[in-house]
C-alpha positions in Angstrom: 123.2 105.8 118.9 124.9 102.4 118.5 124.3 100.0 115.3 122.5 97.6 117.7 119.7 100.1 118.0 119.3 100.3 114.4 117.9 98.0 111.6 119.6 97.5 108.2 117.5 97.9 105.2 117.6 95.5 102.2 119.8 98.0 100.2 122.3 98.1 103.2 121.0 101.5 104.5 120.4 102.2 108.2 116.8 102.6 109.4 116.3 103.6 113.0 114.8 101.1 115.3 113.1 103.9 117.2 110.0 103.8 114.9 108.4 106.8 116.8 111.4 109.2 115.8 111.3 107.6 112.2 107.5 108.5 112.1 108.1 112.1 113.6 111.1 112.7 110.9 108.5 111.5 108.1 105.8 113.9 109.1 107.8 117.1 108.3 106.4 118.8 111.3 108.9 120.2 113.9 110.4 117.2 115.4 110.8 118.5 119.1 107.1 119.3 119.2 105.5 116.4 117.4 107.9 113.9 119.2 106.8 115.2 122.7 103.2 115.0 121.7 103.2 111.7 120.1 105.3 110.4 123.0 102.7 111.7 125.4 99.8 110.1 123.6 101.5 106.9 123.3 102.2 106.8 127.2 98.6 107.8 127.9 97.2 105.0 125.8 99.7 102.7 127.4 101.7 101.6 124.5 105.2 100.2 125.0 107.4 102.6 123.2 110.1 99.9 122.9 107.8 97.5 121.1 105.6 99.9 118.8 104.1 98.1 115.9 103.1 99.7 112.6 99.5 99.7 113.5 100.5 101.5 116.9 102.1 104.3 114.8 99.2 104.5 112.5 96.9 104.8 115.5 99.1 107.4 117.3 99.2 109.7 114.2 95.5 109.2 113.5 94.7 110.2 117.1 97.1 113.2 117.0 95.6 114.4 113.7 92.1 114.1 114.9 93.1 116.0 118.0 94.7 118.8 116.1 91.8 119.1 113.7 89.2 119.4 116.6 91.4 122.2 117.9 91.3 123.9 114.6 87.7 123.4 114.3 87.1 125.2 117.6 89.4 128.0 116.6 87.8 128.6 113.2 84.3 127.9 114.0 
């Protein structure tokens, strides 16, 4: 990944511009699985993956969590 695909933070660190990947890493969940799932949800919802806003990321994660909780409820009910 080239430096042009990254953002530099205030303290000089590098933050990835791929906010979806950053979100996936922050969840602590299996990265391959959650990235594919969130990517799929984003595409289904018509979001532009190159221009995700913070609110888009919140919405994606909330949608994913609701979906998984409903699955768990069916299994354990």
